[in-house]
C-alpha positions as CSV (number, residue, x, y, z in Angstrom):
1,M,4.0,-22.3,63.4
2,K,2.6,-23.7,66.7
3,L,1.7,-27.3,67.6
4,Y,-0.5,-28.0,70.6
5,F,0.8,-31.4,71.8
6,A,0.5,-34.0,74.5
7,P,2.7,-37.1,74.6
8,R,1.3,-40.5,73.7
9,T,-1.5,-39.0,71.7
10,R,-2.2,-38.6,68.0
11,A,-0.3,-35.3,68.3
12,T,2.9,-37.3,68.0
13,R,2.2,-37.8,64.3
14,P,2.3,-34.1,63.3
15,R,5.2,-33.5,65.7
16,W,7.1,-36.3,64.0
17,L,6.3,-34.8,60.6
18,L,7.5,-31.4,61.7
19,E,10.8,-33.0,62.8
20,E,11.0,-34.8,59.4
21,L,10.5,-31.5,57.7
22,G,13.1,-29.8,59.8
23,V,11.1,-26.5,60.0
24,P,11.0,-24.3,63.1
25,Y,7.9,-24.6,65.2
26,E,6.7,-23.8,68.7
27,L,5.5,-26.7,70.8
28,V,2.7,-26.0,73.3
29,R,2.4,-28.9,75.7
30,V,-1.1,-29.5,76.9
31,E,-2.1,-31.7,79.8
32,P,-5.0,-34.0,78.5
33,G,-8.1,-33.7,80.6
34,N,-7.1,-30.4,82.3
35,P,-10.2,-28.2,82.3
36,A,-8.3,-25.0,83.0
37,P,-9.4,-22.6,80.2
38,E,-5.9,-21.1,79.8
39,L,-4.6,-24.6,78.9
40,R,-7.3,-25.4,76.4
41,T,-6.3,-25.7,72.7
42,P,-8.1,-24.0,69.7
43,H,-9.7,-27.4,69.0
44,P,-13.5,-27.2,69.4
45,F,-13.2,-29.8,72.3
46,G,-9.9,-28.6,73.7
47,E,-8.1,-31.7,72.3
48,V,-4.8,-32.2,70.6
49,P,-3.3,-32.0,68.1
50,V,-3.9,-28.5,66.8
51,L,-1.6,-26.7,64.4
52,V,-1.6,-23.0,64.1
53,D,0.2,-21.7,61.0
54,G,-0.5,-18.0,60.6
55,A,-4.1,-17.6,59.7
56,V,-4.5,-21.4,59.3
57,T,-5.7,-23.4,62.3
58,L,-6.2,-27.2,61.9
59,F,-7.1,-30.1,64.1
60,E,-7.1,-33.9,63.3
61,S,-3.7,-35.5,62.9
62,A,-4.3,-36.7,59.4
63,A,-5.4,-33.3,58.2
64,I,-2.4,-31.7,59.8
65,C,0.0,-34.2,58.2
66,L,-1.5,-33.8,54.8
67,Y,-1.3,-30.0,55.1
68,L,2.3,-30.0,56.3
69,A,3.5,-32.4,53.6
70,D,1.9,-30.1,51.0
71,R,3.1,-26.9,52.7
72,Y,6.7,-28.0,52.1
73,P,6.7,-29.9,48.8
74,E,10.5,-29.6,48.4
75,K,10.9,-32.0,51.4
76,Q,9.1,-34.7,49.3
77,L,7.0,-36.2,52.1
78,A,4.1,-36.5,49.6
79,P,4.1,-37.6,46.0
80,A,3.6,-34.8,43.4
81,S,0.0,-33.6,43.0
82,G,-1.9,-35.1,40.1
83,T,0.2,-38.3,39.9
84,P,-1.0,-41.8,40.4
85,E,1.2,-42.1,43.4
86,R,-0.6,-39.1,45.0
87,G,-3.9,-41.1,44.9
88,A,-2.3,-44.1,46.5
89,Y,-0.7,-41.8,49.2
90,Y,-4.1,-40.5,50.1
91,Q,-5.5,-44.0,50.2
92,W,-2.9,-45.4,52.5
93,L,-2.9,-42.5,54.9
94,L,-6.7,-42.6,55.2
95,F,-6.7,-46.4,55.4
96,A,-4.3,-46.2,58.3
97,E,-6.6,-43.8,60.2
98,R,-10.0,-45.1,59.1
99,T,-9.5,-48.8,58.8
100,L,-6.5,-49.9,60.9
101,E,-6.6,-47.5,63.8
102,P,-10.0,-48.4,65.2
103,V,-9.0,-52.1,65.4
104,A,-5.6,-51.1,67.0
105,L,-7.3,-49.0,69.6
106,E,-9.8,-51.7,70.5
107,L,-7.0,-54.1,71.1
108,R,-5.0,-51.6,73.1
109,H,-8.0,-50.9,75.2
110,G,-8.6,-54.7,75.6
111,A,-5.0,-55.2,76.7
112,Q,-5.7,-53.1,79.8
113,L,-8.7,-55.3,80.8
114,P,-8.5,-58.4,83.2
115,E,-7.2,-61.5,81.5
116,T,-10.6,-63.1,80.8
117,E,-11.9,-59.9,79.2
118,R,-8.7,-59.4,77.3
119,A,-8.9,-62.8,75.6
120,R,-12.5,-62.1,74.6
121,V,-11.6,-58.7,73.1
122,F,-8.7,-60.1,71.1
123,E,-10.8,-63.0,69.9
124,Q,-13.6,-60.6,68.9
125,H,-11.3,-58.6,66.7
126,R,-8.9,-61.3,65.5
127,A,-10.5,-61.9,62.1
128,R,-10.8,-58.2,61.2
129,L,-7.3,-57.5,62.3
130,D,-5.9,-60.4,60.2
131,E,-7.9,-59.1,57.2
132,V,-6.6,-55.5,57.6
133,L,-3.0,-56.5,58.3
134,G,-3.1,-58.8,55.2
135,V,-4.0,-55.9,53.0
136,I,-1.0,-53.9,54.3
137,D,1.3,-56.9,54.3
138,R,0.6,-57.6,50.6
139,A,1.0,-53.9,49.7
140,L,4.5,-53.9,51.2
141,E,5.7,-57.1,49.5
142,G,9.0,-56.2,47.9
143,R,8.8,-52.6,49.2
144,E,10.1,-50.6,52.1
145,V,7.5,-47.8,51.8
146,L,3.8,-47.7,50.8
147,V,4.1,-45.3,47.8
148,G,6.8,-44.5,45.4
149,G,10.4,-45.0,46.4
150,S,10.8,-42.9,49.6
151,F,9.2,-42.3,53.0
152,T,6.1,-40.2,53.0
153,A,3.5,-38.9,55.5
154,A,1.5,-42.0,54.7
155,D,4.3,-44.2,56.0
156,L,4.5,-42.0,59.1
157,V,0.8,-42.4,60.0
158,M,0.8,-46.2,59.1
159,A,4.0,-46.9,61.1
160,S,2.7,-45.0,64.1
161,I,-0.5,-47.1,64.2
162,L,1.2,-50.4,63.4
163,H,3.6,-49.6,66.3
164,I,0.6,-49.9,68.7
165,L,0.0,-53.4,67.4
166,N,3.6,-54.3,67.4
167,H,3.8,-53.3,71.1
168,L,0.8,-55.6,71.7
169,G,2.6,-58.5,70.0
170,A,-0.1,-58.6,67.2
171,L,2.5,-58.4,64.4
172,E,4.5,-61.5,65.5
173,S,3.1,-63.6,62.6
174,R,3.8,-60.7,60.1
175,P,7.5,-60.2,60.0
176,R,7.3,-57.8,57.0
177,L,5.1,-55.5,59.1
178,G,7.3,-55.8,62.1
179,D,10.3,-54.8,60.0
180,Y,8.4,-51.9,58.5
181,V,7.5,-50.6,62.0
182,K,11.1,-51.0,63.3
183,R,12.6,-49.3,60.3
184,H,10.4,-46.3,60.3
185,T,10.1,-45.8,64.1
186,A,14.0,-45.8,64.2
187,R,14.0,-42.6,62.2
188,P,15.9,-39.8,64.0
189,A,12.9,-37.4,63.5
190,L,10.7,-39.7,65.6
191,R,13.3,-39.9,68.4
192,N,13.4,-36.0,68.4
193,A,9.6,-35.9,68.5
194,M,9.5,-38.2,71.5
195,S,12.0,-36.2,73.5
């Protein structure tokens, strides 16, 4: 198994999951934006992440995470197929990527702008961010994970995106979400993936 990877990209998610699984893999480091053909990935646009597993080549971090969790069901990083928990698992993983991440990325981009522009960007997205975080916050009430009783790939993706917002200080009024991020980003597998 081979993962094309660049630090501080969505490729960290499948690398984290590979570390959670504890399976052997080859890491191919790619320098983003490098046009050298020999450094391009099998992605149609030469981007990361890309996972090559024998005859299977996948891109898109969520697709890779779903595939890996299913490839190793004994590791229990996805609820059993056909269960109600499995539907909720899909829901939360895709909610993180489709609903939460666009707002988080807008705010991260805005944080790099001059002060006056930064304030405008944060104000522009404040209502939507509060609405989205409220949904996640309510789902985690009385729970440490999104689905079932143990950490899944949905928690991995959600925590990785919430980590961006936590770093921006956007979770200060949501201690449950801050605790969720701290708990999951302290996992040894993520530390290994970041090294």
